C-alpha positions in Angstrom: 28.5 -7.6 81.1 30.8 -10.5 80.3 28.4 -13.0 81.8 25.4 -11.5 79.9 27.4 -11.5 76.6 28.6 -15.0 77.1 25.0 -16.3 77.7 23.9 -14.6 74.5 27.0 -16.0 72.6 26.0 -19.6 73.8 22.5 -19.2 72.3 24.0 -17.8 69.1 26.5 -20.6 68.8 23.8 -23.3 69.2 21.5 -21.6 66.5 24.5 -21.1 64.3 25.5 -24.8 64.5 21.9 -25.7 63.5 22.0 -23.5 60.4 25.6 -23.6 59.3 26.4 -25.1 55.9 24.9 -23.9 52.7 23.2 -27.2 51.8 21.7 -27.4 55.3 20.4 -23.9 55.2 18.7 -24.2 51.8 17.4 -27.7 52.5 16.5 -27.3 56.1 13.6 -29.5 57.0 13.4 -30.9 53.4 15.6 -34.0 53.9 13.1 -36.8 52.9 13.1 -40.2 51.6 13.4 -40.1 47.9 10.8 -42.8 47.5 8.3 -40.7 49.1 9.2 -37.3 47.6 8.1 -35.7 44.3 11.1 -34.6 42.1 10.8 -31.8 39.5 10.7 -34.1 36.5 7.7 -35.8 38.1 6.0 -32.5 38.7 6.7 -31.4 35.1 5.2 -34.6 33.8 2.0 -34.1 35.8 1.7 -30.6 34.6 2.3 -31.7 31.0 -0.5 -34.3 31.3 -3.1 -32.3 33.3 -2.5 -28.5 33.1 -6.0 -27.1 31.9 -4.2 -24.3 29.8 -2.1 -26.8 27.9 -5.1 -29.2 27.4 -7.2 -26.3 26.1 -4.5 -25.3 23.6 -4.5 -29.0 22.4 -8.3 -28.9 21.9 -7.8 -25.7 20.0 -5.3 -27.3 17.7 -7.5 -30.2 17.2 -10.2 -27.8 16.0 -7.7 -26.2 13.7 -7.0 -29.5 12.1 -10.6 -29.7 11.0 -10.0 -26.7 8.7 -8.1 -29.1 6.3 -11.0 -31.6 5.5 -13.3 -28.6 5.3 -11.0 -27.2 2.6 -10.6 -30.6 1.0 -14.5 -30.7 0.6 -14.1 -28.3 -2.3 -12.8 -31.2 -4.4 -15.7 -33.5 -3.5 -19.1 -33.6 -5.1 -22.0 -32.0 -3.4 -25.2 -34.3 -3.3 -28.6 -32.9 -2.4 -31.8 -34.9 -2.2 -35.1 -33.1 -2.4 -38.8 -34.1 -1.7 -41.8 -32.1 -1.9 -45.4 -33.0 -1.5 -48.7 -31.2 -0.8 -52.3 -30.5 -1.5 -53.6 -28.4 -4.3 -57.1 -27.4 -4.9 -58.0 -27.0 -8.6 -61.2 -25.3 -10.2 -61.4 -25.8 -13.9 -63.8 -23.9 -16.2 -64.6 -26.0 -19.2 -65.7 -24.9 -22.7 -69.3 -25.8 -22.0 -69.3 -23.5 -19.1 -69.3 -26.4 -16.6 -67.0 -26.1 -13.6 -64.9 -29.1 -12.5 -63.1 -29.1 -9.2 -60.6 -31.5 -7.7 -58.1 -31.8 -4.8 -54.7 -32.9 -6.1 -51.9 -34.5 -4.3 -48.7 -33.6 -6.2 -45.2 -34.8 -5.2 -41.7 -34.7 -6.5 -38.5 -36.5 -5.5 -35.1 -35.8 -6.9 -31.4 -35.9 -6.4 -28.8 -33.3 -7.6 -25.0 -34.0 -7.8 -22.8 -31.0 -8.4 -19.1 -31.2 -9.0 -16.8 -28.2 -9.2 -14.5 -28.6 -12.1 -12.6 -25.2 -11.8 -13.0 -22.4 -9.3 -10.0 -20.3 -9.9 -7.6 -22.6 -7.9 -9.6 -21.5 -4.8 -9.8 -25.0 -3.4 -6.1 -25.8 -3.8 -5.1 -22.6 -2.2 -7.7 -23.1 0.6 -6.2 -26.4 1.3 -2.8 -25.0 1.4 -3.9 -22.3 3.7 -5.6 -24.8 6.2 -2.3 -26.9 6.2 -0.2 -23.9 7.0 -2.6 -22.9 9.8 -2.1 -26.4 11.2 1.6 -26.0 11.1 1.4 -22.6 12.9 -1.0 -23.9 15.4 1.4 -26.8 16.2 4.2 -24.2 16.9 1.8 -22.1 19.0 0.9 -25.3 21.0 4.6 -26.0 21.5 5.1 -22.5 22.7 2.3 -22.8 25.3 3.8 -26.1 26.3 7.0 -24.4 27.0 5.3 -21.7 29.0 3.5 -24.3 31.2 6.6 -26.3 31.9 8.4 -23.1 32.8 5.6 -22.1 35.1 5.8 -25.5 36.7 9.5 -25.1 37.3 8.9 -21.6 38.8 6.0 -22.9 41.1 8.1 -25.9 42.2 11.3 -23.9 43.1 9.2 -21.1 44.7 7.7 -23.7 47.1 11.1 -25.1 48.0 12.6 -21.6 48.4 9.7 -20.4 50.6 9.9 -23.5 52.7 13.6 -22.9 53.2 12.9 -19.2 54.1 10.3 -20.2 56.6 12.6 -22.6 58.3 15.4 -19.8 58.3 13.0 -17.4 59.8 11.8 -19.9 62.4 15.5 -20.4 63.4 16.0 -16.7 63.6 12.9 -16.3 65.9 14.0 -19.1 68.1 17.4 -17.4 68.6 15.7 -14.0 69.2 13.2 -15.5 71.7 15.9 -17.2 73.7 17.9 -14.1 73.6 15.0 -12.0 74.8 14.7 -14.4 77.8 18.2 -14.4 78.7 18.2 -10.5 78.7 15.0 -10.3 80.7 16.7 -12.6 83.4 19.6 -10.3 83.4 17.4 -7.2 83.8 15.7 -8.9 86.7 19.1 -9.5 88.2 20.2 -5.8 87.7 23.0 -6.7 85.1 21.5 -4.8 82.1 19.3 -1.8 81.5 15.8 -1.6 80.1 17.4 -0.5 76.8 18.9 -4.0 76.1 15.4 -5.7 76.6 13.8 -3.2 74.4 16.3 -4.0 71.7 15.8 -7.7 72.1 12.0 -7.2 72.0 12.1 -5.0 69.0 14.4 -7.5 67.1 12.1 -10.4 68.2 9.0 -8.6 66.8 10.8 -7.9 63.5 11.7 -11.6 63.3 8.0 -12.6 63.9 6.9 -10.2 61.2 9.5 -11.6 58.7 8.3 -15.1 59.6 4.7 -14.3 59.1 5.5 -12.8 55.6 7.5 -16.0 54.8 4.5 -18.2 55.7 2.2 -16.0 53.7 4.5 -16.3 50.6 4.6 -20.1 51.3 0.9 -20.5 51.2 0.7 -18.5 48.1 3.4 -20.5 46.3 1.7 -23.7 47.4 -1.6 -22.6 45.9 0.1 -21.6 42.7 1.8 -25.0 42.6 -1.6 -26.9 42.8 -3.0 -24.7 40.0 -0.1 -25.3 37.6 0.9 -28.9 38.6 -2.5 -30.2 39.4 -2.1 -31.3 43.0 -0.8 -29.7 46.3 2.9 -30.0 46.9 4.1 -32.9 48.8 7.7 -33.5 49.9 9.8 -31.9 47.3 13.5 -32.5 46.2 15.7 -29.6 45.5 16.3 -29.6 41.6 19.4 -29.1 39.7 20.0 -26.5 36.9 19.8 -28.0 33.3 23.2 -26.6 32.2 24.0 -29.8 30.1 21.2 -28.8 27.7 22.2 -25.1 27.2 24.2 -23.4 24.6 27.9 -22.7 25.3 27.8 -19.0 24.2 25.4 -16.1 23.8 25.8 -16.1 20.0 24.8 -19.8 19.9 21.8 -19.1 22.2 20.6 -16.1 19.9 21.1 -18.2 16.7 19.1 -21.0 18.3 16.3 -18.8 19.3 16.2 -17.2 15.8 15.9 -20.6 14.1 14.0 -22.8 16.6 11.9 -20.8 18.9 8.2 -21.9 18.3 7.0 -18.3 18.2 9.4 -17.5 15.4 8.4 -20.6 13.6 4.6 -20.0 14.1 5.1 -16.4 12.8 6.8 -17.8 9.7 4.0 -20.1 9.0 1.5 -17.1 9.4 3.4 -15.2 6.7 2.8 -18.2 4.3 -0.8 -18.3 5.4 -1.3 -14.7 4.5 0.6 -14.9 1.2 -1.5 -17.9 0.2 -4.7 -16.1 1.1 -3.9 -13.6 -1.5 -4.4 -16.2 -4.2 -7.6 -17.4 -2.5 -9.0 -13.8 -2.7 -7.9 -13.5 -6.3 -9.8 -16.8 -7.3 -13.1 -14.7 -7.1 -11.8 -12.9 -10.2 -11.4 -16.1 -12.3 -14.0 -18.2 -14.2 -15.7 -21.0 -12.6 -16.8 -24.3 -14.0 -19.3 -26.8 -12.6 -21.1 -30.0 -13.7 -24.3 -30.7 -12.4 -26.5 -34.0 -12.8 -29.9 -34.5 -11.4 -32.8 -37.0 -11.6 -36.2 -36.5 -10.5 -39.7 -38.0 -10.4 -43.0 -36.1 -10.0 -46.6 -37.1 -10.0 -49.8 -35.1 -10.3 -53.4 -36.4 -10.1 -55.2 -33.8 -12.3 -57.5 -35.7 -14.6 -57.5 -33.0 -17.1 -53.7 -33.2 -17.8 -52.4 -35.4 -20.6 -49.9 -36.9 -18.2 -50.0 -38.0 -14.5 -46.3 -38.1 -14.0 -42.8 -37.0 -15.2 -39.4 -38.6 -14.8 -36.4 -36.4 -15.6 -32.7 -36.9 -15.8 -30.2 -34.1 -16.9 -26.4 -33.4 -17.0 -25.5 -29.8 -17.2 -22.1 -28.0 -17.5 -21.9 -24.5 -16.6 -19.1 -21.9 -16.9 -19.4 -18.5 -15.3 -17.1 -15.6 -15.5 -17.3 -12.6 -13.3 -17.5 -9.2 -14.9 -18.2 -6.7 -12.1 -19.2 -7.5 -8.6 -19.2 -4.0 -7.2 -15.5 -4.2 -6.3 -15.8 -6.7 -3.5 -13.3 -9.2 -4.9 -10.7 -6.3 -5.7 -11.1 -5.0 -2.2 -10.7 -8.4 -0.7 -7.5 -9.0 -2.7 -6.0 -5.6 -1.6 -6.9 -6.5 2.0 -5.1 -9.8 1.8 -2.0 -8.2 0.5 -2.0 -5.7 3.5 -2.5 -8.7 5.9 0.5 -10.4 4.2 2.6 -7.2 4.7 1.6 -7.0 8.3 2.4 -10.6 9.0 5.9 -10.1 7.6 6.5 -7.2 9.9 5.2 -9.3 12.7 7.7 -12.0 11.8 10.5 -9.4 12.1 9.2 -8.3 15.4 8.9 -11.7 16.8 12.4 -12.6 15.7 13.7 -9.5 17.4 11.9 -10.4 20.5 13.2 -13.9 20.4 16.7 -12.5 20.0 16.3 -10.2 22.9 14.7 -12.8 25.0 17.6 -15.3 24.4 20.2 -12.5 25.2 18.3 -11.6 28.4 18.0 -15.2 29.4 21.7 -15.9 28.8 22.7 -12.9 30.8 20.4 -13.7 33.7 21.7 -17.2 33.7 25.3 -16.1 33.9 24.3 -13.5 36.6 22.6 -16.2 38.6 25.8 -18.1 38.7 27.6 -15.2 40.1 24.9 -14.4 42.6 24.9 -18.0 43.9 28.7 -17.9 44.4 28.5 -14.5 46.0 25.7 -15.4 48.3 27.6 -18.6 49.3 30.6 -16.5 50.2 28.3 -14.0 52.0 26.9 -16.8 54.2 30.3 -18.3 55.1 31.6 -14.8 55.9 28.5 -14.0 57.9 28.9 -17.2 59.9 32.5 -16.6 60.7 31.6 -12.9 61.6 28.9 -14.2 64.0 31.4 -16.5 65.7 33.9 -13.6 66.1 31.3 -11.3 67.5 30.2 -13.9 70.0 33.8 -14.5 71.2 34.3 -10.8 71.5 31.1 -10.5 73.3 32.3 -13.1 75.8 35.4 -10.9 76.5 33.1 -7.9 77.0 34.1 -6.1 73.8 30.6 -6.5 72.2 27.1 -5.9 73.4 23.9 -7.7 73.0 22.9 -5.6 70.1 26.1 -6.5 68.2 25.3 -10.1 68.5 21.7 -9.5 67.3 22.9 -7.5 64.3 25.4 -10.2 63.3 22.7 -12.8 63.6 20.4 -10.7 61.4 23.1 -10.4 58.9 23.5 -14.2 58.8 19.7 -14.6 58.4 19.6 -12.0 55.6 22.5 -13.7 53.9 20.8 -17.2 54.1 17.6 -15.6 52.6 19.6 -14.2 49.7 21.4 -17.5 49.0 18.0 -19.2 49.0 16.7 -16.7 46.5 19.9 -16.9 44.4 19.7 -20.7 44.2 16.0 -20.6 43.1 16.8 -18.0 40.6 19.7 -20.2 39.4 17.5 -23.1 38.5 14.7 -21.0 37.1 17.2 -19.0 34.9 18.6 -22.2 33.4 15.1 -23.4 32.4 14.2 -19.9 31.0 17.3 -20.0 28.8 16.3 -23.5 27.6 12.8 -22.2 26.9 14.3 -19.0 25.1 16.1 -21.4 22.6 13.0 -23.4 22.0 14.1 -26.6 23.7 12.1 -26.8 26.8 10.0 -29.9 25.9 9.4 -33.4 27.1 11.9 -34.9 24.6 14.7 -32.7 25.6 14.2 -33.1 29.4 13.5 -36.9 29.0 10.4 -36.7 31.1 8.5 -40.0 32.0 5.4 -39.2 30.0 4.2 -39.7 26.5 4.8 -36.8 24.2 1.5 -35.3 22.8 1.8 -35.6 19.0 -0.7 -33.4 17.3 0.0 -35.0 14.0 -1.9 -38.0 15.1 -5.2 -36.3 15.3 -4.4 -34.4 12.1 -4.1 -37.7 10.0 -7.1 -39.2 11.9 -9.4 -36.4 10.4 -7.6 -35.2 7.3 -9.4 -37.5 4.8 -12.5 -38.1 6.7 -15.5 -37.8 4.3 -18.2 -38.2 6.9 -18.9 -38.9 10.6 -19.9 -36.7 13.5 -17.8 -38.4 16.2 -14.4 -37.1 17.0 -11.5 -39.6 17.1 -11.8 -39.5 20.9 -15.4 -40.6 20.7 -17.3 -37.3 21.5 
């Protein structure tokens, strides 16, 4: 029994030495040349540039920008050109009862210019609504950008964690396989019973199952990484938490979330949009004034007429005042007021959600620190325990299954530490997102920041043109 346990203890010490040390456990197989590796900031920069979800949201925002020049068109004149031409058969009955027929070719050409002078302030309020929609859309874009960056952080750390788990499970399987071989030799020599070999075989199969599950999770995380970042993962460098950008207290975190989170700011702009839309609806109840100028020329070839052509020019001012439209405008005004009330309630809801998310992120971040510290202590204690069990096994005080159980405890502790360190990084970025500061500028990423106001100023005062600023 002493010889058998001593052989098992030798294998356990060899495996333990290869996996001891928290950093070695987490980064097993990941020590790479930094020049050949892809760090988290680089992956975040790629996601910021190429992520389809984020690029689609940018295109949506560029479409929202076009609402402003459409609203500004209400200040500008409307010019319409008209041209009509045709054939006209004429049959005239003259006083002497003679009949005269002719085929005429009349045509008319003209231009009409209409300028709105007053429309119940509809144009001014419509421009204001469009500008507020642009502001709201920018915050929504910023919120999507935060989500994409957080997804990228999660995908990056999941790949690293699953790679470390695979390495830990492979080391465990190596230990179990060598242990099974030693026990089988001892069985052939008559030193152990079949129970020992069955225990070693069962533990080996469990280890193989755990390794398979870890490899499956790694493959899934790699596919998710390619989806979010835009390319398959290469050699990754373990990232650090972003504690230097985080608030120092929970109250500070909730206050920042209440003031700066893009979802809260977007909801605030939506309230302004809904309130201004009330005045747009009310404009239908006010008088309207327009000025219309037109010029035209017409020609007719009827020989019986006193004239063969007419040239006209006119300037007409028109004022209309609605009296009753069946209640449409009144209904639209009431509807706009209810939408405004809804938007204010939504703002309160979003503020509460932001506050709750900030508190949750703060608590999770603090909890992640505790979990990492506890897991590190667990790994150290499990390593010491394994060494003690091995020494006791050498003295015949422990059995093979005791060594196997101690090794399993160490492997499980390593897995929990890997998960805790992954959660620690994700929790720090989640808290940064909860306070509305997960962006390119805060993180200092090596990529140009997308500035939606550039496109806005390119199209705001455009009077014509079908091509977009990008040339489409």
